[in-house]
Short mmCIF file of the C-alpha atoms (twelve columns), coordinates in Angstrom:
data_MODEL
# 
_entry.id   MODEL 
# 
loop_
_atom_site.group_PDB 
_atom_site.id 
_atom_site.type_symbol 
_atom_site.label_atom_id 
_atom_site.label_alt_id 
_atom_site.label_comp_id 
_atom_site.label_asym_id 
_atom_site.label_seq_id 
_atom_site.Cartn_x 
_atom_site.Cartn_y 
_atom_site.Cartn_z 
_atom_site.pdbx_PDB_model_num 
ATOM 1  C CA . MET A 1  -16.572 -0.288  18.568 1 
ATOM 2  C CA . GLN A 2  -20.039 -0.597  17.536 1 
ATOM 3  C CA . ILE A 3  -22.746 -3.440  18.744 1 
ATOM 4  C CA . GLU A 4  -25.347 -4.657  15.876 1 
ATOM 5  C CA . SER A 5  -27.734 -6.847  15.887 1 
ATOM 6  C CA . VAL A 6  -27.354 -9.718  13.400 1 
ATOM 7  C CA . ALA A 7  -29.647 -12.514 12.508 1 
ATOM 8  C CA . THR A 8  -28.296 -16.260 13.981 1 
ATOM 9  C CA . GLU A 9  -28.691 -18.034 10.397 1 
ATOM 10 C CA . THR A 10 -26.131 -15.308 9.359  1 
ATOM 11 C CA . LEU A 11 -23.529 -16.659 11.643 1 
ATOM 12 C CA . VAL A 12 -21.065 -19.051 11.362 1 
ATOM 13 C CA . ALA A 13 -19.255 -21.275 14.542 1 
ATOM 14 C CA . ASP A 14 -15.740 -21.135 14.376 1 
ATOM 15 C CA . PRO A 15 -14.421 -24.533 12.514 1 
ATOM 16 C CA . ALA A 16 -11.170 -23.486 14.645 1 
ATOM 17 C CA . ASN A 17 -12.521 -23.245 18.132 1 
ATOM 18 C CA . VAL A 18 -10.949 -24.838 20.818 1 
ATOM 19 C CA . ARG A 19 -13.387 -24.161 23.704 1 
ATOM 20 C CA . SER A 20 -15.996 -27.110 23.221 1 
ATOM 21 C CA . HIS A 21 -19.222 -26.396 24.735 1 
ATOM 22 C CA . ASP A 22 -20.992 -29.650 26.075 1 
ATOM 23 C CA . GLU A 23 -24.030 -30.255 26.610 1 
ATOM 24 C CA . ALA A 24 -24.133 -29.082 30.431 1 
ATOM 25 C CA . ASN A 25 -22.280 -26.272 29.596 1 
ATOM 26 C CA . VAL A 26 -24.739 -25.017 26.905 1 
ATOM 27 C CA . ARG A 27 -27.836 -25.272 28.844 1 
ATOM 28 C CA . ALA A 28 -26.126 -23.366 31.755 1 
ATOM 29 C CA . ILE A 29 -26.089 -20.225 29.075 1 
ATOM 30 C CA . MET A 30 -29.271 -20.726 27.970 1 
ATOM 31 C CA . GLY A 31 -30.820 -20.792 31.458 1 
ATOM 32 C CA . SER A 32 -28.613 -17.267 31.662 1 
ATOM 33 C CA . LEU A 33 -29.907 -16.051 28.551 1 
ATOM 34 C CA . ARG A 34 -33.369 -16.873 29.498 1 
ATOM 35 C CA . ARG A 35 -32.933 -15.552 32.996 1 
ATOM 36 C CA . PHE A 36 -31.068 -12.274 32.110 1 
ATOM 37 C CA . GLY A 37 -30.819 -11.655 28.204 1 
ATOM 38 C CA . GLN A 38 -27.777 -10.804 27.081 1 
ATOM 39 C CA . GLN A 39 -25.881 -8.911  28.358 1 
ATOM 40 C CA . LYS A 40 -22.432 -8.638  25.845 1 
ATOM 41 C CA . PRO A 41 -22.878 -8.895  22.361 1 
ATOM 42 C CA . ILE A 42 -20.329 -11.749 20.611 1 
ATOM 43 C CA . VAL A 43 -17.793 -11.028 18.433 1 
ATOM 44 C CA . ILE A 44 -17.277 -12.042 15.044 1 
ATOM 45 C CA . ASP A 45 -15.176 -10.952 12.128 1 
ATOM 46 C CA . ALA A 46 -16.207 -10.145 8.661  1 
ATOM 47 C CA . GLN A 47 -17.110 -13.236 7.332  1 
ATOM 48 C CA . GLY A 48 -19.544 -13.465 10.849 1 
ATOM 49 C CA . VAL A 49 -17.656 -16.203 11.536 1 
ATOM 50 C CA . VAL A 50 -18.209 -16.061 16.021 1 
ATOM 51 C CA . ARG A 51 -14.563 -15.498 17.169 1 
ATOM 52 C CA . ALA A 52 -15.517 -14.846 20.729 1 
ATOM 53 C CA . GLY A 53 -19.473 -16.633 22.020 1 
ATOM 54 C CA . ASN A 54 -20.037 -19.937 20.413 1 
ATOM 55 C CA . GLY A 55 -21.596 -20.981 23.137 1 
ATOM 56 C CA . THR A 56 -23.986 -17.803 23.115 1 
ATOM 57 C CA . LEU A 57 -24.803 -18.868 19.337 1 
ATOM 58 C CA . ALA A 58 -25.134 -22.102 19.856 1 
ATOM 59 C CA . ALA A 59 -27.473 -21.890 23.170 1 
ATOM 60 C CA . ALA A 60 -29.472 -19.280 21.364 1 
ATOM 61 C CA . ARG A 61 -30.064 -21.142 18.244 1 
ATOM 62 C CA . ARG A 62 -31.253 -23.695 20.627 1 
ATOM 63 C CA . LEU A 63 -33.743 -21.309 22.545 1 
ATOM 64 C CA . GLY A 64 -35.063 -20.341 19.311 1 
ATOM 65 C CA . TRP A 65 -33.444 -17.002 18.864 1 
ATOM 66 C CA . SER A 66 -33.528 -15.002 15.537 1 
ATOM 67 C CA . HIS A 67 -30.628 -11.833 16.268 1 
ATOM 68 C CA . LEU A 68 -27.887 -11.707 18.540 1 
ATOM 69 C CA . SER A 69 -25.855 -8.471  19.608 1 
ATOM 70 C CA . VAL A 70 -22.081 -8.563  18.358 1 
ATOM 71 C CA . VAL A 71 -19.198 -6.722  17.653 1 
ATOM 72 C CA . ARG A 72 -17.087 -7.294  14.808 1 
ATOM 73 C CA . THR A 73 -13.254 -6.903  14.897 1 
ATOM 74 C CA . ASN A 74 -11.233 -6.353  12.555 1 
ATOM 75 C CA . LEU A 75 -8.567  -9.282  12.884 1 
ATOM 76 C CA . ALA A 76 -8.082  -11.448 10.225 1 
ATOM 77 C CA . GLY A 77 -6.629  -14.751 9.494  1 
ATOM 78 C CA . PRO A 78 -3.956  -15.902 12.590 1 
ATOM 79 C CA . GLU A 79 -4.934  -13.226 14.429 1 
ATOM 80 C CA . ALA A 80 -8.967  -13.799 14.632 1 
ATOM 81 C CA . THR A 81 -7.879  -17.250 15.035 1 
ATOM 82 C CA . ALA A 82 -5.363  -16.933 18.049 1 
ATOM 83 C CA . TYR A 83 -8.059  -14.613 19.455 1 
# 
């Protein structure tokens, strides 16, 4: 597993994400990012769709962050959605 730095503008929030983040949750994530920085990478697929870390992406964008640390998964199709 290799960690990369990827431009937030190239990442796509998962349209099938069943975990929604309300305003309070996004603000909490923003506070954590401000205080501690990004302590773990988000997970993206080969197309740049976020499979884990959609809340972190939303918070980072609102903070004006240009890049996030990511790891790429080889999961695709139903497996990626299930993950």
